[in-house]
MARBA-987103 format. One line per 5 residues: their letters; for each residue x, y, z of C-alpha. Coordinates in Angstrom, 1 decimal, always signed. Layout:
a = X Y Z  ...
% end
This chain:
mtmps = +93.0 +35.4 -39.2  +93.8 +36.8 -35.8  +93.2 +39.7 -34.9  +96.6 +41.7 -35.3  +96.2 +43.6 -31.8
sfaag = +94.0 +41.1 -29.4  +94.3 +40.0 -25.5  +93.1 +37.4 -23.4  +89.8 +37.1 -21.9  +90.1 +39.0 -18.4
sgypp = +87.8 +38.2 -14.9  +87.0 +42.0 -14.1  +83.3 +42.7 -13.1  +81.0 +45.0 -15.3  +80.3 +48.5 -13.1
pipga = +76.3 +48.0 -12.2  +74.0 +49.6 -14.9  +72.3 +52.9 -13.7  +68.7 +53.7 -14.6  +67.8 +55.5 -17.4
rwsla = +64.8 +57.3 -19.5  +63.6 +58.0 -22.7  +64.4 +61.5 -24.9  +61.2 +63.1 -26.1  +62.8 +63.9 -29.1
dapvr = +61.3 +60.9 -31.4  +58.1 +60.7 -30.1  +55.7 +61.7 -32.8  +57.8 +60.0 -35.7  +56.4 +56.1 -34.8
plllw = +55.7 +53.5 -32.3  +57.6 +51.8 -30.3  +58.0 +48.5 -28.7  +59.7 +48.4 -25.5  +60.8 +45.0 -24.4
vrtga = +62.4 +44.5 -20.7  +65.2 +42.0 -20.8  +66.0 +42.2 -17.0  +64.8 +44.7 -14.1  +62.0 +46.8 -14.7
ahvrl = +60.8 +49.8 -16.7  +58.1 +52.4 -16.3  +56.1 +53.9 -19.0  +53.3 +56.3 -19.2  +51.6 +58.2 -22.0
dggpv = +49.4 +61.7 -22.0  +49.7 +61.6 -18.2  +47.9 +58.4 -17.9  +48.2 +55.8 -15.4  +51.9 +54.3 -15.0
lrlka = +52.4 +51.0 -16.4  +55.2 +48.6 -14.8  +56.8 +45.9 -17.0  +59.2 +43.2 -15.5  +61.7 +41.4 -17.1
gegaw = +60.0 +39.3 -20.0  +57.6 +41.8 -20.8  +56.9 +44.2 -23.5  +54.7 +47.0 -24.4  +53.0 +48.3 -27.6
ipadg = +53.6 +52.2 -27.3  +51.0 +54.2 -30.1  +52.8 +56.6 -32.2  +50.7 +60.3 -31.5  +52.5 +63.6 -31.6
raera = +49.9 +64.7 -29.1  +50.6 +62.5 -26.4  +53.5 +62.7 -24.3  +55.8 +59.4 -23.8  +57.3 +59.3 -20.2
ittep = +59.9 +55.7 -20.4  +62.3 +55.3 -17.4  +64.1 +52.3 -16.5  +65.0 +51.2 -12.7  +68.7 +50.6 -11.8
gtvaf = +69.7 +47.1 -13.2  +67.4 +47.1 -16.2  +68.3 +46.2 -19.4  +65.2 +47.3 -21.8  +65.5 +47.3 -25.7
plcph = +63.0 +50.2 -27.4  +62.6 +48.7 -31.2  +60.9 +51.0 -33.6  +58.9 +49.0 -36.4  +58.0 +50.6 -39.4
agvga = +56.0 +54.0 -39.1  +53.4 +51.9 -41.5  +53.4 +49.2 -39.0  +51.4 +51.3 -36.7  +48.2 +51.1 -39.0
rglse = +48.3 +47.7 -38.4  +49.1 +47.7 -35.5  +47.3 +48.6 -31.6  +46.0 +52.0 -31.1  +46.3 +51.8 -27.2
ltrfd = +49.3 +51.1 -24.7  +49.5 +47.2 -24.7  +51.2 +45.1 -22.6  +52.2 +41.4 -23.0  +54.5 +39.1 -22.7
vpsgw = +57.8 +37.9 -24.3  +58.4 +34.7 -24.7  +61.7 +33.3 -24.2  +62.3 +32.1 -27.9  +62.0 +35.8 -29.2
qdwli = +64.6 +37.2 -27.2  +67.3 +36.5 -29.3  +65.2 +37.5 -32.3  +64.6 +41.2 -30.9  +68.1 +41.7 -29.9
qlfnl = +69.3 +41.2 -33.1  +66.2 +43.2 -34.5  +67.8 +46.1 -32.5  +71.2 +45.7 -34.5  +69.9 +45.7 -37.5
qvtpf = +67.2 +49.0 -36.5  +70.7 +51.0 -36.1  +73.4 +49.4 -38.1  +73.8 +49.0 -41.8  +73.4 +44.9 -41.5
ssrgy = +71.1 +43.2 -43.5  +70.3 +39.6 -44.7  +71.1 +38.1 -47.5  +68.0 +35.8 -48.4  +66.6 +38.2 -51.3
speai = +67.7 +38.6 -54.6  +66.4 +41.8 -56.4  +67.9 +40.8 -59.5  +65.3 +37.8 -59.7  +62.6 +40.4 -59.7
aellr = +64.1 +42.7 -62.6  +64.4 +40.2 -64.7  +60.8 +39.7 -64.3  +60.0 +43.3 -64.5  +62.6 +43.1 -68.4
rpgsp = +61.9 +39.6 -69.6  +59.8 +39.8 -73.4  +56.7 +40.5 -73.5  +56.9 +42.2 -69.7  +55.1 +45.8 -70.4
apama = +58.0 +47.8 -68.7  +58.7 +50.8 -70.6  +60.3 +52.3 -67.5  +62.9 +49.4 -67.4  +63.4 +49.0 -71.2
grdpg = +65.7 +50.7 -74.0  +67.8 +52.7 -71.7  +70.2 +52.3 -69.2  +68.6 +53.0 -65.6  +71.7 +55.2 -64.0
pegfa = +70.8 +56.1 -60.5  +67.5 +55.7 -61.1  +67.6 +51.8 -61.4  +65.8 +48.5 -60.3  +67.4 +48.6 -56.8
spvmp = +67.7 +50.7 -54.1  +68.9 +54.7 -55.2  +73.1 +55.1 -54.7  +73.4 +56.1 -51.0  +75.1 +60.1 -50.7
rgrga = +78.1 +60.0 -49.0  +77.7 +63.1 -46.7  +77.7 +62.5 -43.1  +74.2 +64.1 -42.3  +72.6 +63.0 -45.8
ravae = +74.2 +59.4 -45.3  +72.3 +59.2 -42.2  +69.2 +60.3 -43.4  +69.0 +57.9 -46.5  +70.1 +55.0 -43.9
elmrd = +67.3 +55.7 -41.5  +65.1 +56.1 -44.7  +66.0 +52.5 -46.0  +65.3 +51.1 -43.2  +61.8 +52.9 -42.8
paldl = +60.8 +54.2 -45.7  +57.6 +55.2 -44.3  +59.1 +58.5 -42.4  +57.6 +61.0 -42.8  +59.9 +64.0 -42.3
tverw = +60.1 +67.2 -43.9  +63.7 +68.3 -44.8  +64.1 +70.8 -42.3  +63.0 +67.7 -39.4  +65.6 +65.5 -40.9
asrvl = +67.9 +68.3 -40.7  +67.6 +68.9 -37.5  +68.0 +65.1 -35.9  +71.4 +64.7 -38.3  +72.9 +68.5 -37.1
ssart = +72.6 +70.1 -40.3  +70.6 +72.5 -42.7  +67.9 +71.6 -44.8  +70.0 +73.7 -47.7  +73.3 +71.2 -46.9
lrrdf = +71.3 +67.9 -47.2  +69.5 +69.0 -50.8  +72.8 +69.8 -51.3  +74.5 +66.8 -50.7  +71.6 +64.4 -52.1
ladtg = +71.7 +65.9 -55.6  +75.5 +66.4 -55.5  +76.1 +62.5 -54.6  +72.7 +60.8 -56.3  +72.1 +62.7 -59.1
ltfer = +69.0 +63.6 -57.2  +66.6 +65.4 -54.9  +65.4 +64.2 -51.8  +62.3 +64.1 -52.4  +63.3 +62.0 -56.1
wrllc = +65.4 +59.5 -54.0  +63.0 +59.4 -50.9  +60.1 +58.2 -53.9  +62.7 +55.8 -55.6  +63.6 +54.6 -51.8
rlgaa = +60.1 +53.7 -50.8  +59.4 +52.1 -54.1  +61.6 +49.4 -54.0  +60.6 +49.1 -50.4  +57.3 +48.4 -52.3
vefla = +58.9 +46.1 -54.4  +59.9 +44.1 -51.4  +57.2 +44.0 -49.5  +54.7 +42.8 -52.4  +57.3 +40.0 -53.0
agydv = +56.5 +39.1 -49.7  +52.9 +39.1 -50.3  +51.6 +42.1 -48.4  +48.9 +43.3 -50.6  +48.7 +46.9 -52.1
dqvaa = +46.9 +48.7 -49.1  +49.2 +47.2 -46.4  +52.5 +48.0 -49.2  +50.7 +51.7 -49.5  +50.9 +52.4 -45.5
lvgfa = +54.3 +50.1 -44.6  +56.1 +52.4 -47.1  +54.8 +55.7 -46.8  +52.2 +56.2 -49.2  +48.8 +57.9 -48.0
srngl = +46.9 +55.9 -50.5  +46.8 +52.7 -52.5  +46.0 +55.2 -55.3  +49.4 +57.2 -54.6  +51.1 +53.9 -54.4
trafk = +49.7 +52.9 -58.2  +50.6 +55.6 -59.8  +53.9 +56.1 -58.7  +54.5 +52.1 -58.9  +53.2 +52.4 -62.7
grfgl = +55.7 +55.3 -63.6  +58.7 +53.9 -62.4  +58.1 +50.2 -63.3  +55.4 +49.8 -66.2  +53.4 +47.8 -63.9
tphef = +50.4 +48.3 -61.4  +51.2 +47.1 -57.6  +48.5 +44.6 -58.5  +50.1 +43.5 -62.2  +53.7 +43.2 -61.1
grelf = +52.2 +40.9 -58.0  +50.7 +38.6 -60.2  +53.1 +38.3 -62.6  +56.0 +37.7 -59.5  +53.7 +34.5 -58.2
arpga = +52.8 +33.3 -61.6  +56.9 +32.5 -61.4  +57.6 +29.8 -59.1  +61.1 +30.9 -57.1  +61.7 +34.4 -58.3
ggltq = +62.4 +36.4 -55.2  +61.9 +36.0 -51.9  +62.6 +37.5 -48.6  +64.5 +40.8 -47.4  +65.3 +41.5 -44.1
raaaa = +63.3 +44.3 -44.2  +60.2 +42.1 -45.6  +61.2 +39.3 -43.2  +60.9 +41.9 -40.0  +57.6 +43.4 -41.2
rqtdd = +56.2 +39.7 -41.4  +58.1 +39.1 -37.7  +56.2 +42.5 -36.1  +53.2 +40.9 -37.6  +53.5 +38.2 -35.7
lirmm = +54.6 +39.5 -32.3  +51.6 +42.0 -32.9  +49.2 +38.3 -32.9  +51.6 +37.8 -29.9  +50.7 +41.0 -27.9
revds = +46.8 +40.2 -28.9  +47.1 +36.9 -28.1  +45.4 +35.7 -31.5  +47.5 +32.3 -32.8  +50.6 +32.9 -30.7
paape = +53.0 +32.3 -33.5  +56.3 +30.0 -32.5  +59.6 +31.4 -32.1  +61.5 +31.7 -35.1  +64.1 +28.4 -35.2
mlppa = +67.0 +30.3 -36.4  +68.7 +33.6 -36.9  +69.7 +34.1 -40.6  +73.3 +35.5 -41.7  +73.2 +38.7 -42.4
stpsh = +76.4 +41.4 -43.7  +76.8 +44.9 -44.4  +77.7 +46.6 -47.9  +81.4 +47.2 -48.2  +82.0 +50.8 -46.6
tndvh = +83.6 +53.3 -44.8  +83.2 +54.8 -41.4  +84.3 +58.0 -40.9  +84.5 +57.2 -36.7  +86.1 +54.2 -35.2
vlswm = +82.7 +51.2 -34.3  +83.1 +49.3 -31.6  +81.1 +46.1 -32.3  +80.7 +43.0 -30.0  +79.9 +39.5 -30.8
yrgsg = +77.0 +38.5 -28.6  +76.2 +35.3 -29.6  +78.0 +32.9 -32.5  +80.6 +34.3 -34.9  +81.2 +36.4 -37.3
yldig = +84.0 +37.8 -39.6  +85.3 +41.3 -40.2  +86.5 +42.1 -44.0  +89.4 +44.5 -44.6  +90.9 +44.3 -47.7
dqrye = +92.0 +40.7 -48.7  +92.0 +40.1 -45.1  +89.7 +38.1 -43.1  +89.5 +38.9 -39.1  +87.3 +35.9 -37.5
rergv = +85.2 +37.8 -34.6  +84.2 +35.1 -31.5  +81.4 +35.4 -28.9  +82.2 +37.9 -25.8  +84.8 +39.8 -28.4
atwip = +84.6 +43.0 -29.0  +86.3 +45.1 -32.1  +87.4 +48.5 -32.4  +86.5 +48.8 -36.7  +89.2 +51.4 -37.5
aereh = +87.6 +54.4 -39.7  +87.8 +55.4 -43.3  +89.3 +51.8 -43.8  +86.6 +50.3 -46.5  +85.1 +47.3 -44.7
vtglr = +82.8 +44.0 -44.7  +81.2 +43.3 -41.4  +79.4 +39.5 -41.3  +77.1 +37.5 -39.0  +77.0 +33.5 -39.1
ensvs = +73.9 +32.0 -39.1  +72.6 +32.4 -35.2  +74.7 +35.0 -34.3  +73.8 +38.4 -32.8  +76.2 +41.6 -32.9
lplgn = +75.8 +44.8 -30.7  +77.4 +48.3 -31.9  +78.4 +49.7 -28.2  +79.8 +52.9 -29.3  +82.1 +55.5 -31.9
astad = +85.9 +57.0 -31.4  +87.0 +60.1 -33.1  +90.1 +59.8 -34.7  +91.4 +62.8 -32.3  +90.4 +60.6 -29.4
lhlta = +91.4 +57.1 -30.5  +94.3 +56.6 -33.0  +93.6 +53.4 -34.6  +94.9 +52.5 -38.0  +94.2 +48.2 -37.6
plqvr = +91.6 +46.2 -35.9  +91.9 +45.8 -32.4  +89.8 +43.3 -30.0  +89.2 +42.9 -26.6  +87.3 +40.0 -24.9
fspaw = +84.7 +40.1 -22.3  +83.4 +37.0 -20.1  +79.5 +36.2 -20.3  +79.7 +38.2 -17.1  +79.2 +41.5 -18.8
ddylm = +76.7 +40.2 -21.2  +73.7 +42.7 -19.6  +75.9 +45.5 -19.4  +77.4 +45.7 -23.3  +73.7 +45.7 -23.7
fcsis = +72.8 +48.6 -21.8  +75.9 +50.5 -23.4  +74.6 +49.3 -26.9  +71.0 +50.8 -26.3  +72.4 +54.0 -25.0
arsal = +74.8 +54.3 -27.6  +72.2 +53.9 -30.4  +69.0 +54.9 -28.9  +67.0 +57.6 -27.0  +67.0 +55.8 -24.1
rpddh = +70.3 +56.1 -21.6  +70.9 +58.1 -18.5  +70.9 +61.5 -17.9  +74.6 +61.7 -17.5  +75.1 +60.0 -20.7
nprht = +79.1 +60.0 -22.0  +79.4 +58.9 -25.5  +83.2 +58.8 -24.4  +82.4 +56.3 -21.5  +82.8 +53.3 -24.2
ldlfa = +85.9 +54.6 -25.2  +87.3 +54.4 -21.1  +85.3 +50.8 -20.9  +87.7 +49.5 -23.6  +90.3 +50.6 -22.7
eqvta = +89.9 +49.4 -18.8  +89.2 +46.0 -19.9  +92.2 +46.2 -22.7  +94.5 +47.1 -19.3  +92.8 +44.9 -17.0
qrals = +93.4 +41.9 -19.3  +97.0 +43.1 -20.4  +97.9 +42.2 -16.2  +97.2 +38.6 -17.1  +99.9 +36.3 -14.8
vpmpt = +101.2 +39.6 -13.3  +100.1 +39.7 -9.7  +98.1 +43.0 -9.0  +98.7 +44.9 -6.0  +95.1 +45.1 -4.0
dprar = +95.7 +48.2 -2.2  +93.5 +50.6 -3.9  +96.4 +53.4 -3.7  +98.8 +51.0 -5.4  +96.6 +49.5 -7.9
avame = +95.4 +52.9 -9.2  +99.5 +53.2 -9.9  +99.3 +49.9 -11.5  +96.3 +50.3 -14.0  +98.2 +53.7 -15.0
clrri = +101.4 +52.0 -15.7  +99.7 +49.7 -17.9  +97.5 +52.2 -19.2  +100.5 +53.9 -20.8  +103.2 +51.0 -21.1
gepgr = +103.6 +51.9 -24.8  +104.8 +55.8 -24.5  +108.0 +56.5 -23.9  +109.5 +58.1 -20.6  +112.9 +58.7 -18.9
phdge = +115.7 +56.3 -18.0  +115.5 +53.7 -15.9  +117.5 +51.3 -14.2  +115.2 +48.6 -13.2  +115.8 +46.5 -15.9
qggth = +119.1 +43.8 -14.5  +122.4 +43.7 -17.2  +123.1 +47.0 -17.6  +121.1 +47.8 -20.2  +119.4 +51.6 -19.9
daepg = +116.0 +52.3 -21.9  +113.3 +54.5 -21.5  +110.8 +53.5 -18.9  +106.6 +53.9 -20.1  +105.2 +56.8 -19.2
gtpda = +103.5 +57.0 -15.9  +104.2 +58.2 -12.3  +107.7 +58.5 -12.0  +109.2 +56.1 -9.0  +110.5 +58.9 -7.0
dvrae = +107.1 +60.5 -6.8  +105.2 +57.3 -5.6  +104.5 +57.6 -2.0  +106.5 +54.7 +0.4  +103.6 +53.0 +1.4
ihraf = +102.7 +52.1 -2.1  +106.3 +51.4 -2.6  +105.7 +48.7 +0.3  +102.2 +47.6 -1.1  +103.6 +46.8 -4.1
rdetg = +106.6 +44.6 -2.5  +104.5 +42.8 +0.5  +101.0 +42.3 -2.4  +103.4 +41.0 -5.6  +107.1 +40.4 -4.2
mtlsr = +108.2 +43.0 -6.4  +109.1 +46.2 -6.8  +107.4 +48.8 -8.3  +110.3 +49.4 -10.7  +110.3 +45.5 -11.2
wryaa = +106.9 +44.9 -11.4  +106.8 +47.7 -14.5  +109.4 +45.2 -16.3  +107.1 +42.2 -15.6  +104.0 +43.4 -17.4
rmria = +105.9 +45.0 -20.4  +107.5 +41.2 -21.0  +104.2 +40.0 -20.3  +102.7 +41.6 -23.0  +105.4 +41.5 -25.0
rdlla = +105.3 +37.8 -24.8  +101.8 +37.9 -25.8  +102.2 +40.2 -29.0  +105.4 +37.6 -30.2  +102.8 +34.7 -29.8
ggapp = +100.5 +36.6 -31.7  +102.5 +36.8 -35.0  +103.9 +40.4 -34.6  +107.3 +40.8 -35.6  +109.8 +41.9 -32.6
stvar = +110.8 +45.2 -34.1  +106.9 +46.1 -33.5  +107.0 +44.2 -30.3  +109.6 +46.6 -29.0  +107.9 +50.2 -29.9
rigya = +104.6 +48.3 -29.0  +105.7 +48.4 -25.1  +107.8 +51.3 -25.0  +111.3 +50.4 -26.2  +113.2 +52.6 -28.5
hlptf = +116.0 +50.2 -30.1  +115.0 +46.3 -31.0  +118.4 +45.4 -29.3  +117.8 +47.0 -26.0  +114.6 +45.0 -26.1
saafs = +116.1 +42.1 -27.3  +118.5 +41.8 -24.3  +115.8 +42.8 -21.8  +113.3 +40.3 -23.0  +115.8 +37.5 -23.0
rfhgl = +116.8 +38.2 -19.5  +113.1 +37.9 -18.4  +112.6 +34.8 -20.2  +115.7 +33.1 -21.1  +115.5 +33.2 -24.7
sprey = +115.3 +36.0 -27.1  +112.3 +37.6 -29.1  +112.7 +35.4 -32.4  +113.4 +32.3 -30.2  +110.3 +32.5 -28.5
qerev = +108.2 +33.7 -31.2  +109.5 +30.2 -33.3  +108.8 +27.9 -30.2  +105.4 +29.4 -30.6  +105.2 +28.3 -34.0
adsl = +106.5 +25.0 -33.6  +103.8 +24.2 -30.7  +101.0 +25.0 -32.8  +101.8 +22.9 -35.6
% end
């Protein structure tokens, strides 16, 4: 299904990409893999020499709570900070290391960033298959037998609903090896330790510590199924020792990790590779690539991915960088194409999916106070915007951002692009002052305003919000006449009719279109549309439908 509110591709160009720097807040938590897609970055660890990375290069930055990280990027740079699981550091490199990133790995790295900062996961694994193994006759699984597993079932524990608690839970699901105290978690999500503990218990029936333990054990099952040995799994999921994992695993499932692995691999086809396990495997490959030992081939394809059904308490802007995807809200499916950015409305339960060899990135959020949105809204960006939008995503979802980063920038960027695309087929003045007036008119095209006589035929309606003609300087009026061939009032009328045509072609009812472009009454809109296009809104829409058959 086509989005109910969408605009065709525009020809605008992005602003320049500013320099950025890394916040030190997360330095002790985990290792960092920095990959420079374009431009250049500078890395300095604990006062040592500066390592300069150019496009196509990466750096492994080890986790060390005693070392100070200094990471900066030059203007024009897109650099992806990727955070492997905290346990990967035990198998990775212990020193700051530069390496080359082959081109075949680059889209995979972009997708890895997406998977780390969003609820997306892959569908290539069935926990039910392993649950069946644990439950089958003769299997010594007292922890699973004879009772309803409830909130401590085999799969991942129930997610809390509270905003701060859910943010913590999502981060632990992505990386169960993170070993922060409740107090540090609370500081990261702008909450309090007391509130986090209360929300975990109220929403899941589990204390925070118990929830984290079950999260780690669920991840341990995935890594064991992927072929990791017990020592590696213990590090990957946050246990200090093999013995600690073994005790907890047997207490939960009635099998030791070794027994579980032996039973699993005795059954062909039982299980598979989760996104988390696949990411760990490919991180291993990256580490080998950094060491230039048996350099692995690039992934042949990117698997499909999707989010669970969920709601957000803010509007989320998601952009398709490559391939295609979809957004399911209720029984409606909205298609997402390459280059299209989609506002996903807050408080609407939805599923977002990516098809094979497709990549998306989150560009930012908007509160319900800043953006009034009840249905998805789309805008298309040309490929010229790719690097800039990646930079926006990195700034919005990581600690690598400009000093003057403004979270509202995404909202303004989207509004500007919609404005530019609304002006298609309507000549725009080139005079900077006249163009500013035109852009303001387009931004506020649907707002009611004062009566006007810019529409011929004696029928009056409310002019959309904007600068009244009487307040516009004479040279701006002259610029509109000289550069567009229309008066300001006539230009505004043409812009409204162009937008009305696009909305009607997209299937919007005439009454809805009338309201969207600032008309209080449908008959007035119909008369104005008929004068401009030579046929009524209904006739125009019927003709568009007939032409598409």
